[in-house]
N, CA, C, O and the ligand as a Tripos MOL2 file, in Angstrom:
@<TRIPOS>MOLECULE
protein
  317   315    80     0     0
PROTEIN
NO_CHARGES

@<TRIPOS>ATOM
      1 N          51.8670   34.1500   22.7460 N.3       1 MET1
      2 CA         52.6010   34.0430   21.4750 C.3       1 MET1
      3 C          53.5220   32.8400   21.5280 C.2       1 MET1
      4 O          54.3460   32.7250   22.4350 O.2       1 MET1
      5 N          53.3890   31.9560   20.5760 N.am      2 SER2
      6 CA         54.2400   30.7660   20.5970 C.3       2 SER2
      7 C          55.3680   30.9100   19.5780 C.2       2 SER2
      8 O          55.1570   31.3960   18.4670 O.2       2 SER2
      9 N          56.5430   30.4890   19.9640 N.am      3 ALA3
     10 CA         57.6950   30.5590   19.0720 C.3       3 ALA3
     11 C          57.5340   29.5280   17.9560 C.2       3 ALA3
     12 O          56.9080   28.4880   18.1630 O.2       3 ALA3
     13 N          58.0860   29.8010   16.7920 N.am      4 PRO4
     14 CA         58.0280   28.7970   15.7200 C.3       4 PRO4
     15 C          58.7630   27.5280   16.1390 C.2       4 PRO4
     16 O          59.8080   27.5750   16.7900 O.2       4 PRO4
     17 N          58.2030   26.4260   15.7580 N.am      5 LEU5
     18 CA         58.7690   25.1400   16.1170 C.3       5 LEU5
     19 C          59.9020   24.8090   15.1460 C.2       5 LEU5
     20 O          59.6980   24.7420   13.9340 O.2       5 LEU5
     21 N          61.0850   24.6070   15.6950 N.am      6 ILE6
     22 CA         62.2470   24.3050   14.8610 C.3       6 ILE6
     23 C          62.6610   22.8600   15.1120 C.2       6 ILE6
     24 O          62.7840   22.4230   16.2570 O.2       6 ILE6
     25 N          62.8700   22.1330   14.0310 N.am      7 VAL7
     26 CA         63.3350   20.7530   14.1650 C.3       7 VAL7
     27 C          64.6500   20.5960   13.4140 C.2       7 VAL7
     28 O          64.9350   21.3480   12.4820 O.2       7 VAL7
     29 N          65.4370   19.6300   13.8170 N.am      8 THR8
     30 CA         66.6900   19.3510   13.1340 C.3       8 THR8
     31 C          66.5650   18.0190   12.4160 C.2       8 THR8
     32 O          66.1870   17.0070   13.0070 O.2       8 THR8
     33 N          66.8870   18.0380   11.1430 N.am      9 TYR9
     34 CA         66.8290   16.8150   10.3510 C.3       9 TYR9
     35 C          68.0880   16.7430    9.5050 C.2       9 TYR9
     36 O          68.3790   17.6590    8.7360 O.2       9 TYR9
     37 N          68.8320   15.6590    9.6470 N.am     10 GLN10
     38 CA         70.0800   15.4430    8.9090 C.3      10 GLN10
     39 C          70.9960   16.6600    9.0010 C.2      10 GLN10
     40 O          71.5720   17.1080    8.0100 O.2      10 GLN10
     41 N          71.1100   17.1790   10.2210 N.am     11 GLY11
     42 CA         72.0630   18.2520   10.4750 C.3      11 GLY11
     43 C          71.6130   19.6330   10.0630 C.2      11 GLY11
     44 O          72.3540   20.6010   10.2340 O.2      11 GLY11
     45 N          70.3960   19.7470    9.5160 N.am     12 GLU12
     46 CA         69.8990   21.0640    9.1290 C.3      12 GLU12
     47 C          68.6600   21.3990    9.9360 C.2      12 GLU12
     48 O          67.8910   20.5180   10.3200 O.2      12 GLU12
     49 N          68.4790   22.6840   10.1850 N.am     13 ARG13
     50 CA         67.3350   23.1180   10.9670 C.3      13 ARG13
     51 C          66.2020   23.5510   10.0500 C.2      13 ARG13
     52 O          66.4140   24.2580    9.0650 O.2      13 ARG13
     53 N          64.9850   23.1110   10.3930 N.am     14 TYR14
     54 CA         63.8080   23.4430    9.5990 C.3      14 TYR14
     55 C          62.7020   23.9620   10.5020 C.2      14 TYR14
     56 O          62.6540   23.6620   11.6950 O.2      14 TYR14
     57 N          61.8280   24.7380    9.9140 N.am     15 ARG15
     58 CA         60.6720   25.2550   10.6000 C.3      15 ARG15
     59 C          59.4880   24.3220   10.3760 C.2      15 ARG15
     60 O          59.3100   23.7850    9.2830 O.2      15 ARG15
     61 N          58.6870   24.1350   11.4090 N.am     16 LEU16
     62 CA         57.4440   23.3940   11.2470 C.3      16 LEU16
     63 C          56.3150   24.3980   11.0670 C.2      16 LEU16
     64 O          56.1910   25.3430   11.8470 O.2      16 LEU16
     65 N          55.5030   24.2010   10.0580 N.am     17 TRP17
     66 CA         54.3790   25.0750    9.7740 C.3      17 TRP17
     67 C          53.1140   24.2410    9.7280 C.2      17 TRP17
     68 O          52.9640   23.3700    8.8710 O.2      17 TRP17
     69 N          52.2000   24.5120   10.6590 N.am     18 HIS18
     70 CA         50.9640   23.7280   10.7610 C.3      18 HIS18
     71 C          51.2800   22.2390   10.8520 C.2      18 HIS18
     72 O          50.6120   21.4140   10.2280 O.2      18 HIS18
     73 N          52.2870   21.9080   11.6230 N.am     19 GLY19
     74 CA         52.6020   20.5090   11.8700 C.3      19 GLY19
     75 C          53.4000   19.8400   10.7700 C.2      19 GLY19
     76 O          53.6860   18.6450   10.8440 O.2      19 GLY19
     77 N          53.7650   20.6110    9.7370 N.am     20 ARG20
     78 CA         54.5290   19.9940    8.6460 C.3      20 ARG20
     79 C          55.8400   20.7250    8.4740 C.2      20 ARG20
     80 O          55.8940   21.9540    8.5200 O.2      20 ARG20
     81 N          56.8960   19.9570    8.2770 N.am     21 LEU21
     82 CA         58.2050   20.5430    8.0320 C.3      21 LEU21
     83 C          58.1980   21.3140    6.7190 C.2      21 LEU21
     84 O          57.6010   20.8740    5.7370 O.2      21 LEU21
     85 N          58.8600   22.4610    6.7050 N.am     22 VAL22
     86 CA         58.9050   23.2900    5.5040 C.3      22 VAL22
     87 C          60.3370   23.3300    4.9720 C.2      22 VAL22
     88 O          61.2450   23.8190    5.6440 O.2      22 VAL22
     89 N          60.5250   22.8180    3.7760 N.am     23 LEU23
     90 CA         61.8330   22.8890    3.1330 C.3      23 LEU23
     91 C          61.9960   24.2480    2.4780 C.2      23 LEU23
     92 O          61.0500   24.7780    1.8940 O.2      23 LEU23
     93 N          63.1790   24.8080    2.5710 N.am     24 ASP24
     94 CA         63.4410   26.1060    1.9630 C.3      24 ASP24
     95 C          64.2260   25.8970    0.6730 C.2      24 ASP24
     96 O          65.4550   25.8200    0.6800 O.2      24 ASP24
     97 N          63.5000   25.8080   -0.4180 N.am     25 TRP25
     98 CA         64.1460   25.5530   -1.7080 C.3      25 TRP25
     99 C          64.1590   26.8060   -2.5730 C.2      25 TRP25
    100 O          64.5470   26.7460   -3.7400 O.2      25 TRP25
    101 N          63.7470   27.9250   -2.0240 N.am     26 HIS26
    102 CA         63.6050   29.1260   -2.8470 C.3      26 HIS26
    103 C          64.8990   29.4990   -3.5530 C.2      26 HIS26
    104 O          64.8880   29.8600   -4.7300 O.2      26 HIS26
    105 N          66.0030   29.4130   -2.8420 N.am     27 LYS27
    106 CA         67.2600   29.8550   -3.4350 C.3      27 LYS27
    107 C          68.1480   28.6930   -3.8240 C.2      27 LYS27
    108 O          69.3490   28.8640   -4.0280 O.2      27 LYS27
    109 N          67.5610   27.5110   -3.9270 N.am     28 LYS28
    110 CA         68.3640   26.3370   -4.2610 C.3      28 LYS28
    111 C          68.0270   25.8660   -5.6620 C.2      28 LYS28
    112 O          67.0990   25.0800   -5.8560 O.2      28 LYS28
    113 N          68.7690   26.3390   -6.6200 N.am     29 ARG29
    114 CA         68.4990   25.9800   -8.0110 C.3      29 ARG29
    115 C          68.7320   24.5090   -8.3040 C.2      29 ARG29
    116 O          68.2190   23.9900   -9.2950 O.2      29 ARG29
    117 N          69.4990   23.8270   -7.4570 N.am     30 GLU30
    118 CA         69.7710   22.4100   -7.7290 C.3      30 GLU30
    119 C          68.5330   21.5390   -7.5630 C.2      30 GLU30
    120 O          68.5480   20.3640   -7.9290 O.2      30 GLU30
    121 N          67.4570   22.1070   -7.0120 N.am     31 HIS31
    122 CA         66.2290   21.3290   -6.8730 C.3      31 HIS31
    123 C          65.3240   21.4480   -8.0890 C.2      31 HIS31
    124 O          64.2550   20.8400   -8.1420 O.2      31 HIS31
    125 N          65.7580   22.2290   -9.0580 N.am     32 TRP32
    126 CA         64.9930   22.3240  -10.3030 C.3      32 TRP32
    127 C          65.4590   21.2010  -11.2270 C.2      32 TRP32
    128 O          66.6330   21.1400  -11.5920 O.2      32 TRP32
    129 N          64.5470   20.3230  -11.5990 N.am     33 GLY33
    130 CA         64.9170   19.1310  -12.3340 C.3      33 GLY33
    131 C          65.1300   19.3450  -13.8130 C.2      33 GLY33
    132 O          65.3110   18.3700  -14.5410 O.2      33 GLY33
    133 N          65.1160   20.5840  -14.2950 N.am     34 GLY34
    134 CA         65.4010   20.8650  -15.6860 C.3      34 GLY34
    135 C          64.1680   20.9720  -16.5540 C.2      34 GLY34
    136 O          64.2830   21.1100  -17.7720 O.2      34 GLY34
    137 N          62.9840   20.9100  -15.9530 N.am     35 GLY35
    138 CA         61.7510   21.1110  -16.7010 C.3      35 GLY35
    139 C          61.1550   19.8390  -17.2670 C.2      35 GLY35
    140 O          60.0890   19.8670  -17.8820 O.2      35 GLY35
    141 N          61.8460   18.7110  -17.0590 N.am     36 ARG36
    142 CA         61.3200   17.4420  -17.5590 C.3      36 ARG36
    143 C          60.5320   16.7790  -16.4280 C.2      36 ARG36
    144 O          61.0560   16.6030  -15.3280 O.2      36 ARG36
    145 N          59.2840   16.4120  -16.6930 N.am     37 ALA37
    146 CA         58.4640   15.7840  -15.6630 C.3      37 ALA37
    147 C          58.8150   14.3120  -15.5460 C.2      37 ALA37
    148 O          58.8270   13.5760  -16.5330 O.2      37 ALA37
    149 N          59.1030   13.8940  -14.3050 N.am     38 ARG38
    150 CA         59.3710   12.4890  -14.0330 C.3      38 ARG38
    151 C          58.5040   12.0520  -12.8540 C.2      38 ARG38
    152 O          58.0490   12.8960  -12.0810 O.2      38 ARG38
    153 N          58.2670   10.7320  -12.7000 N.am     39 PRO39
    154 CA         57.3740   10.3130  -11.6090 C.3      39 PRO39
    155 C          58.0010   10.5800  -10.2330 C.2      39 PRO39
    156 O          59.1450   10.2090   -9.9750 O.2      39 PRO39
    157 N          57.2420   11.2160   -9.3800 N.am     40 CYS40
    158 CA         57.6380   11.4650   -7.9950 C.3      40 CYS40
    159 C          57.9180   10.1350   -7.2990 C.2      40 CYS40
    160 O          57.1870    9.1650   -7.4970 O.2      40 CYS40
    161 N          58.9620   10.0870   -6.4920 N.am     41 ARG41
    162 CA         59.2910    8.8040   -5.8720 C.3      41 ARG41
    163 C          58.3570    8.4610   -4.7200 C.2      41 ARG41
    164 O          58.4390    7.3630   -4.1670 O.2      41 ARG41
    165 N          57.4710    9.3790   -4.3480 N.am     42 PHE42
    166 CA         56.5000    9.0850   -3.2940 C.3      42 PHE42
    167 C          55.1370    8.7550   -3.8730 C.2      42 PHE42
    168 O          54.5700    7.7070   -3.5630 O.2      42 PHE42
    169 N          54.5970    9.6450   -4.7180 N.am     43 CYS43
    170 CA         53.2200    9.4530   -5.1770 C.3      43 CYS43
    171 C          53.1470    8.9970   -6.6300 C.2      43 CYS43
    172 O          52.0600    8.6850   -7.1150 O.2      43 CYS43
    173 N          54.2750    8.9510   -7.3380 N.am     44 ARG44
    174 CA         54.3860    8.4620   -8.7090 C.3      44 ARG44
    175 C          53.7240    9.3660   -9.7310 C.2      44 ARG44
    176 O          53.6440    8.9960  -10.9020 O.2      44 ARG44
    177 N          53.2480   10.5350   -9.3370 N.am     45 ARG45
    178 CA         52.6940   11.4690  -10.3130 C.3      45 ARG45
    179 C          53.8260   12.3130  -10.8680 C.2      45 ARG45
    180 O          54.8520   12.4790  -10.2080 O.2      45 ARG45
    181 N          53.6560   12.8530  -12.0800 N.am     46 PRO46
    182 CA         54.7560   13.6260  -12.6880 C.3      46 PRO46
    183 C          55.1300   14.8400  -11.8430 C.2      46 PRO46
    184 O          54.2560   15.5320  -11.3210 O.2      46 PRO46
    185 N          56.4310   15.0960  -11.7120 N.am     47 CYS47
    186 CA         56.8820   16.2680  -10.9750 C.3      47 CYS47
    187 C          58.1430   16.7970  -11.6480 C.2      47 CYS47
    188 O          58.7840   16.1010  -12.4340 O.2      47 CYS47
    189 N          58.4790   18.0210  -11.3300 N.am     48 ARG48
    190 CA         59.6100   18.6750  -11.9920 C.3      48 ARG48
    191 C          60.7180   19.0780  -11.0290 C.2      48 ARG48
    192 O          61.6700   19.7570  -11.4170 O.2      48 ARG48
    193 N          60.5950   18.6660   -9.7950 N.am     49 LEU49
    194 CA         61.6440   19.0090   -8.8270 C.3      49 LEU49
    195 C          62.4210   17.7600   -8.4450 C.2      49 LEU49
    196 O          61.9430   16.6400   -8.6300 O.2      49 LEU49
    197 N          63.6070   17.9530   -7.9180 N.am     50 ILE50
    198 CA         64.4330   16.8320   -7.4710 C.3      50 ILE50
    199 C          64.9130   17.0890   -6.0520 C.2      50 ILE50
    200 O          65.0530   18.2350   -5.6250 O.2      50 ILE50
    201 N          65.1630   16.0030   -5.3290 N.am     51 ASP51
    202 CA         65.6540   16.1490   -3.9650 C.3      51 ASP51
    203 C          67.1790   16.2470   -3.9720 C.2      51 ASP51
    204 O          67.7960   16.3570   -5.0320 O.2      51 ASP51
    205 N          67.7810   16.2060   -2.7830 N.am     52 ASP52
    206 CA         69.2320   16.3750   -2.6780 C.3      52 ASP52
    207 C          70.0030   15.2770   -3.4090 C.2      52 ASP52
    208 O          71.1650   15.4640   -3.7680 O.2      52 ASP52
    209 N          69.3520   14.1280   -3.6270 N.am     53 ASN53
    210 CA         70.0190   13.0160   -4.2960 C.3      53 ASN53
    211 C          69.6900   12.9500   -5.7840 C.2      53 ASN53
    212 O          70.0710   12.0000   -6.4680 O.2      53 ASN53
    213 N          68.9790   13.9660   -6.2830 N.am     54 GLY54
    214 CA         68.6290   13.9730   -7.6950 C.3      54 GLY54
    215 C          67.4340   13.1090   -8.0340 C.2      54 GLY54
    216 O          67.1590   12.8610   -9.2070 O.2      54 GLY54
    217 N          66.7130   12.6430   -7.0080 N.am     55 GLN55
    218 CA         65.5220   11.8360   -7.2420 C.3      55 GLN55
    219 C          64.3240   12.7560   -7.4420 C.2      55 GLN55
    220 O          64.1680   13.7300   -6.7050 O.2      55 GLN55
    221 N          63.4710   12.4640   -8.4320 N.am     56 PRO56
    222 CA         62.2990   13.3210   -8.6510 C.3      56 PRO56
    223 C          61.3190   13.2500   -7.4840 C.2      56 PRO56
    224 O          60.9260   12.1610   -7.0650 O.2      56 PRO56
    225 N          60.9360   14.3770   -6.9760 N.am     57 VAL57
    226 CA         59.9710   14.4560   -5.8700 C.3      57 VAL57
    227 C          59.1340   15.7180   -6.0180 C.2      57 VAL57
    228 O          59.5590   16.6970   -6.6310 O.2      57 VAL57
    229 N          57.9300   15.6750   -5.4410 N.am     58 HIS58
    230 CA         57.2160   16.9060   -5.1720 C.3      58 HIS58
    231 C          57.7400   17.4320   -3.8490 C.2      58 HIS58
    232 O          57.9950   16.6640   -2.9220 O.2      58 HIS58
    233 N          57.8990   18.7390   -3.7670 N.am     59 LYS59
    234 CA         58.3880   19.3100   -2.5120 C.3      59 LYS59
    235 C          57.4730   18.9070   -1.3550 C.2      59 LYS59
    236 O          57.9440   18.5390   -0.2790 O.2      59 LYS59
    237 N          56.1710   18.9800   -1.5870 N.am     60 VAL60
    238 CA         55.2420   18.6800   -0.5000 C.3      60 VAL60
    239 C          55.3050   17.2020   -0.1170 C.2      60 VAL60
    240 O          55.1560   16.8720    1.0600 O.2      60 VAL60
    241 N          55.5200   16.3080   -1.0780 N.am     61 CYS61
    242 CA         55.6310   14.8810   -0.7720 C.3      61 CYS61
    243 C          56.8480   14.6280    0.1070 C.2      61 CYS61
    244 O          56.7740   13.8640    1.0690 O.2      61 CYS61
    245 N          57.9640   15.2650   -0.2170 N.am     62 LEU62
    246 CA         59.1770   15.1030    0.5750 C.3      62 LEU62
    247 C          58.9920   15.6990    1.9690 C.2      62 LEU62
    248 O          59.4540   15.1320    2.9590 O.2      62 LEU62
    249 N          58.3220   16.8290    2.0400 N.am     63 GLU63
    250 CA         58.0750   17.4530    3.3420 C.3      63 GLU63
    251 C          57.2460   16.5400    4.2310 C.2      63 GLU63
    252 O          57.5370   16.3850    5.4170 O.2      63 GLU63
    253 N          56.2160   15.9380    3.6560 N.am     64 LEU64
    254 CA         55.3680   15.0410    4.4280 C.3      64 LEU64
    255 C          56.1450   13.8000    4.8610 C.2      64 LEU64
    256 O          55.9720   13.3170    5.9800 O.2      64 LEU64
    257 N          56.9970   13.2870    3.9830 N.am     65 ALA65
    258 CA         57.7750   12.0960    4.3070 C.3      65 ALA65
    259 C          58.7610   12.3790    5.4340 C.2      65 ALA65
    260 O          58.9220   11.5630    6.3420 O.2      65 ALA65
    261 N          59.4200   13.5350    5.3770 N.am     66 ILE66
    262 CA         60.3730   13.8920    6.4280 C.3      66 ILE66
    263 C          59.6390   14.1070    7.7440 C.2      66 ILE66
    264 O          60.1100   13.6980    8.8050 O.2      66 ILE66
    265 N          58.4700   14.7590    7.6610 N.am     67 THR67
    266 CA         57.6860   14.9970    8.8700 C.3      67 THR67
    267 C          57.2960   13.6730    9.5160 C.2      67 THR67
    268 O          57.4110   13.5170   10.7320 O.2      67 THR67
    269 N          56.8370   12.7240    8.7140 N.am     68 ALA68
    270 CA         56.4470   11.4210    9.2360 C.3      68 ALA68
    271 C          57.6480   10.7230    9.8630 C.2      68 ALA68
    272 O          57.5340   10.0850   10.9090 O.2      68 ALA68
    273 N          58.7910   10.8520    9.2150 N.am     69 ASP69
    274 CA         60.0230   10.2530    9.7230 C.3      69 ASP69
    275 C          60.3870   10.8600   11.0800 C.2      69 ASP69
    276 O          60.7240   10.1450   12.0230 O.2      69 ASP69
    277 N          60.3150   12.1720   11.1570 N.am     70 LEU70
    278 CA         60.6320   12.8620   12.4030 C.3      70 LEU70
    279 C          59.6680   12.4590   13.5130 C.2      70 LEU70
    280 O          60.0870   12.2180   14.6450 O.2      70 LEU70
    281 N          58.3840   12.3860   13.1920 N.am     71 LEU71
    282 CA         57.3770   12.0430   14.2050 C.3      71 LEU71
    283 C          57.6070   10.6320   14.7130 C.2      71 LEU71
    284 O          57.4700   10.3840   15.9110 O.2      71 LEU71
    285 N          57.9560    9.6940   13.8310 N.am     72 SER72
    286 CA         58.1620    8.3300   14.2750 C.3      72 SER72
    287 C          59.3790    8.2500   15.1850 C.2      72 SER72
    288 O          59.3840    7.4700   16.1370 O.2      72 SER72
    289 N          60.4160    9.0470   14.9050 N.am     73 ARG73
    290 CA         61.5820    9.0680   15.7920 C.3      73 ARG73
    291 C          61.2510    9.6740   17.1360 C.2      73 ARG73
    292 O          61.7350    9.2140   18.1700 O.2      73 ARG73
    293 N          60.4200   10.7150   17.1250 N.am     74 THR74
    294 CA         60.0440   11.3550   18.3830 C.3      74 THR74
    295 C          59.3030   10.3670   19.2670 C.2      74 THR74
    296 O          59.5200   10.3170   20.4770 O.2      74 THR74
    297 N          58.4210    9.5770   18.6500 N.am     75 GLU75
    298 CA         57.6900    8.5790   19.4260 C.3      75 GLU75
    299 C          58.6300    7.5420   19.9970 C.2      75 GLU75
    300 O          58.4720    7.1160   21.1410 O.2      75 GLU75
    301 N          59.6050    7.1360   19.2090 N.am     76 GLU76
    302 CA         60.5580    6.1410   19.7080 C.3      76 GLU76
    303 C          61.3420    6.6670   20.9030 C.2      76 GLU76
    304 O          61.5150    5.9720   21.9050 O.2      76 GLU76
    305 N          61.8190    7.9250   20.7800 N.am     77 SER77
    306 CA         62.6550    8.4500   21.8530 C.3      77 SER77
    307 C          61.8290    8.7410   23.0980 C.2      77 SER77
    308 O          62.3630    8.7650   24.2060 O.2      77 SER77
    309 N          60.5180    8.9640   22.9210 N.am     78 ALA78
    310 CA         59.6840    9.2650   24.0780 C.3      78 ALA78
    311 C          59.2970    7.9900   24.8130 C.2      78 ALA78
    312 O          58.9560    8.0350   25.9950 O.2      78 ALA78
    313 N          59.3480    6.8450   24.1170 N.am     79 ALA79
    314 CA         58.8930    5.5800   24.7110 C.3      79 ALA79
    315 C          59.9240    5.0680   25.7220 C.2      79 ALA79
    316 O          59.7240    4.0160   26.3280 O.2      79 ALA79
    317 ZN         54.5590   13.4680   -5.1500 Zn       80 ZN80
@<TRIPOS>BOND
     1     1     2 1
     2     2     3 1
     3     3     4 2
     4     3     5 am
     5     5     6 1
     6     6     7 1
     7     7     8 2
     8     7     9 am
     9     9    10 1
    10    10    11 1
    11    11    12 2
    12    11    13 am
    13    13    14 1
    14    14    15 1
    15    15    16 2
    16    15    17 am
    17    17    18 1
    18    18    19 1
    19    19    20 2
    20    19    21 am
    21    21    22 1
    22    22    23 1
    23    23    24 2
    24    23    25 am
    25    25    26 1
    26    26    27 1
    27    27    28 2
    28    27    29 am
    29    29    30 1
    30    30    31 1
    31    31    32 2
    32    31    33 am
    33    33    34 1
    34    34    35 1
    35    35    36 2
    36    35    37 am
    37    37    38 1
    38    38    39 1
    39    39    40 2
    40    39    41 am
    41    41    42 1
    42    42    43 1
    43    43    44 2
    44    43    45 am
    45    45    46 1
    46    46    47 1
    47    47    48 2
    48    47    49 am
    49    49    50 1
    50    50    51 1
    51    51    52 2
    52    51    53 am
    53    53    54 1
    54    54    55 1
    55    55    56 2
    56    55    57 am
    57    57    58 1
    58    58    59 1
    59    59    60 2
    60    59    61 am
    61    61    62 1
    62    62    63 1
    63    63    64 2
    64    63    65 am
    65    65    66 1
    66    66    67 1
    67    67    68 2
    68    67    69 am
    69    69    70 1
    70    70    71 1
    71    71    72 2
    72    71    73 am
    73    73    74 1
    74    74    75 1
    75    75    76 2
    76    75    77 am
    77    77    78 1
    78    78    79 1
    79    79    80 2
    80    79    81 am
    81    81    82 1
    82    82    83 1
    83    83    84 2
    84    83    85 am
    85    85    86 1
    86    86    87 1
    87    87    88 2
    88    87    89 am
    89    89    90 1
    90    90    91 1
    91    91    92 2
    92    91    93 am
    93    93    94 1
    94    94    95 1
    95    95    96 2
    96    95    97 am
    97    97    98 1
    98    98    99 1
    99    99   100 2
   100    99   101 am
   101   101   102 1
   102   102   103 1
   103   103   104 2
   104   103   105 am
   105   105   106 1
   106   106   107 1
   107   107   108 2
   108   107   109 am
   109   109   110 1
   110   110   111 1
   111   111   112 2
   112   111   113 am
   113   113   114 1
   114   114   115 1
   115   115   116 2
   116   115   117 am
   117   117   118 1
   118   118   119 1
   119   119   120 2
   120   119   121 am
   121   121   122 1
   122   122   123 1
   123   123   124 2
   124   123   125 am
   125   125   126 1
   126   126   127 1
   127   127   128 2
   128   127   129 am
   129   129   130 1
   130   130   131 1
   131   131   132 2
   132   131   133 am
   133   133   134 1
   134   134   135 1
   135   135   136 2
   136   135   137 am
   137   137   138 1
   138   138   139 1
   139   139   140 2
   140   139   141 am
   141   141   142 1
   142   142   143 1
   143   143   144 2
   144   143   145 am
   145   145   146 1
   146   146   147 1
   147   147   148 2
   148   147   149 am
   149   149   150 1
   150   150   151 1
   151   151   152 2
   152   151   153 am
   153   153   154 1
   154   154   155 1
   155   155   156 2
   156   155   157 am
   157   157   158 1
   158   158   159 1
   159   159   160 2
   160   159   161 am
   161   161   162 1
   162   162   163 1
   163   163   164 2
   164   163   165 am
   165   165   166 1
   166   166   167 1
   167   167   168 2
   168   167   169 am
   169   169   170 1
   170   170   171 1
   171   171   172 2
   172   171   173 am
   173   173   174 1
   174   174   175 1
   175   175   176 2
   176   175   177 am
   177   177   178 1
   178   178   179 1
   179   179   180 2
   180   179   181 am
   181   181   182 1
   182   182   183 1
   183   183   184 2
   184   183   185 am
   185   185   186 1
   186   186   187 1
   187   187   188 2
   188   187   189 am
   189   189   190 1
   190   190   191 1
   191   191   192 2
   192   191   193 am
   193   193   194 1
   194   194   195 1
   195   195   196 2
   196   195   197 am
   197   197   198 1
   198   198   199 1
   199   199   200 2
   200   199   201 am
   201   201   202 1
   202   202   203 1
   203   203   204 2
   204   203   205 am
   205   205   206 1
   206   206   207 1
   207   207   208 2
   208   207   209 am
   209   209   210 1
   210   210   211 1
   211   211   212 2
   212   211   213 am
   213   213   214 1
   214   214   215 1
   215   215   216 2
   216   215   217 am
   217   217   218 1
   218   218   219 1
   219   219   220 2
   220   219   221 am
   221   221   222 1
   222   222   223 1
   223   223   224 2
   224   223   225 am
   225   225   226 1
   226   226   227 1
   227   227   228 2
   228   227   229 am
   229   229   230 1
   230   230   231 1
   231   231   232 2
   232   231   233 am
   233   233   234 1
   234   234   235 1
   235   235   236 2
   236   235   237 am
   237   237   238 1
   238   238   239 1
   239   239   240 2
   240   239   241 am
   241   241   242 1
   242   242   243 1
   243   243   244 2
   244   243   245 am
   245   245   246 1
   246   246   247 1
   247   247   248 2
   248   247   249 am
   249   249   250 1
   250   250   251 1
   251   251   252 2
   252   251   253 am
   253   253   254 1
   254   254   255 1
   255   255   256 2
   256   255   257 am
   257   257   258 1
   258   258   259 1
   259   259   260 2
   260   259   261 am
   261   261   262 1
   262   262   263 1
   263   263   264 2
   264   263   265 am
   265   265   266 1
   266   266   267 1
   267   267   268 2
   268   267   269 am
   269   269   270 1
   270   270   271 1
   271   271   272 2
   272   271   273 am
   273   273   274 1
   274   274   275 1
   275   275   276 2
   276   275   277 am
   277   277   278 1
   278   278   279 1
   279   279   280 2
   280   279   281 am
   281   281   282 1
   282   282   283 1
   283   283   284 2
   284   283   285 am
   285   285   286 1
   286   286   287 1
   287   287   288 2
   288   287   289 am
   289   289   290 1
   290   290   291 1
   291   291   292 2
   292   291   293 am
   293   293   294 1
   294   294   295 1
   295   295   296 2
   296   295   297 am
   297   297   298 1
   298   298   299 1
   299   299   300 2
   300   299   301 am
   301   301   302 1
   302   302   303 1
   303   303   304 2
   304   303   305 am
   305   305   306 1
   306   306   307 1
   307   307   308 2
   308   307   309 am
   309   309   310 1
   310   310   311 1
   311   311   312 2
   312   311   313 am
   313   313   314 1
   314   314   315 1
   315   315   316 2
@<TRIPOS>SUBSTRUCTURE
     1 MET1         2 RESIDUE 1 A MET
     2 SER2         6 RESIDUE 1 A SER
     3 ALA3        10 RESIDUE 1 A ALA
     4 PRO4        14 RESIDUE 1 A PRO
     5 LEU5        18 RESIDUE 1 A LEU
     6 ILE6        22 RESIDUE 1 A ILE
     7 VAL7        26 RESIDUE 1 A VAL
     8 THR8        30 RESIDUE 1 A THR
     9 TYR9        34 RESIDUE 1 A TYR
    10 GLN10       38 RESIDUE 1 A GLN
    11 GLY11       42 RESIDUE 1 A GLY
    12 GLU12       46 RESIDUE 1 A GLU
    13 ARG13       50 RESIDUE 1 A ARG
    14 TYR14       54 RESIDUE 1 A TYR
    15 ARG15       58 RESIDUE 1 A ARG
    16 LEU16       62 RESIDUE 1 A LEU
    17 TRP17       66 RESIDUE 1 A TRP
    18 HIS18       70 RESIDUE 1 A HIS
    19 GLY19       74 RESIDUE 1 A GLY
    20 ARG20       78 RESIDUE 1 A ARG
    21 LEU21       82 RESIDUE 1 A LEU
    22 VAL22       86 RESIDUE 1 A VAL
    23 LEU23       90 RESIDUE 1 A LEU
    24 ASP24       94 RESIDUE 1 A ASP
    25 TRP25       98 RESIDUE 1 A TRP
    26 HIS26      102 RESIDUE 1 A HIS
    27 LYS27      106 RESIDUE 1 A LYS
    28 LYS28      110 RESIDUE 1 A LYS
    29 ARG29      114 RESIDUE 1 A ARG
    30 GLU30      118 RESIDUE 1 A GLU
    31 HIS31      122 RESIDUE 1 A HIS
    32 TRP32      126 RESIDUE 1 A TRP
    33 GLY33      130 RESIDUE 1 A GLY
    34 GLY34      134 RESIDUE 1 A GLY
    35 GLY35      138 RESIDUE 1 A GLY
    36 ARG36      142 RESIDUE 1 A ARG
    37 ALA37      146 RESIDUE 1 A ALA
    38 ARG38      150 RESIDUE 1 A ARG
    39 PRO39      154 RESIDUE 1 A PRO
    40 CYS40      158 RESIDUE 1 A CYS
    41 ARG41      162 RESIDUE 1 A ARG
    42 PHE42      166 RESIDUE 1 A PHE
    43 CYS43      170 RESIDUE 1 A CYS
    44 ARG44      174 RESIDUE 1 A ARG
    45 ARG45      178 RESIDUE 1 A ARG
    46 PRO46      182 RESIDUE 1 A PRO
    47 CYS47      186 RESIDUE 1 A CYS
    48 ARG48      190 RESIDUE 1 A ARG
    49 LEU49      194 RESIDUE 1 A LEU
    50 ILE50      198 RESIDUE 1 A ILE
    51 ASP51      202 RESIDUE 1 A ASP
    52 ASP52      206 RESIDUE 1 A ASP
    53 ASN53      210 RESIDUE 1 A ASN
    54 GLY54      214 RESIDUE 1 A GLY
    55 GLN55      218 RESIDUE 1 A GLN
    56 PRO56      222 RESIDUE 1 A PRO
    57 VAL57      226 RESIDUE 1 A VAL
    58 HIS58      230 RESIDUE 1 A HIS
    59 LYS59      234 RESIDUE 1 A LYS
    60 VAL60      238 RESIDUE 1 A VAL
    61 CYS61      242 RESIDUE 1 A CYS
    62 LEU62      246 RESIDUE 1 A LEU
    63 GLU63      250 RESIDUE 1 A GLU
    64 LEU64      254 RESIDUE 1 A LEU
    65 ALA65      258 RESIDUE 1 A ALA
    66 ILE66      262 RESIDUE 1 A ILE
    67 THR67      266 RESIDUE 1 A THR
    68 ALA68      270 RESIDUE 1 A ALA
    69 ASP69      274 RESIDUE 1 A ASP
    70 LEU70      278 RESIDUE 1 A LEU
    71 LEU71      282 RESIDUE 1 A LEU
    72 SER72      286 RESIDUE 1 A SER
    73 ARG73      290 RESIDUE 1 A ARG
    74 THR74      294 RESIDUE 1 A THR
    75 GLU75      298 RESIDUE 1 A GLU
    76 GLU76      302 RESIDUE 1 A GLU
    77 SER77      306 RESIDUE 1 A SER
    78 ALA78      310 RESIDUE 1 A ALA
    79 ALA79      314 RESIDUE 1 A ALA
    80 ZN80       317 GROUP 0 **** ****
């Protein structure tokens, strides 16, 4: 039995699920962008959620971006 992989990003702890960081936005109403679709800052397709800075994002796009960021740092620190 393997323990869930926990990573720390910007002072918060997150769970990795199938190699991807999982953001917990279930109880965070501030990530609801108000129902207006705006282009995601990663893939440019319309989305209705916002990140901590109020920028429109898909949750999955942000998760993938953070995961990539974390992986690149891990490689740097391992080198
Ligand atoms: Zn997106």
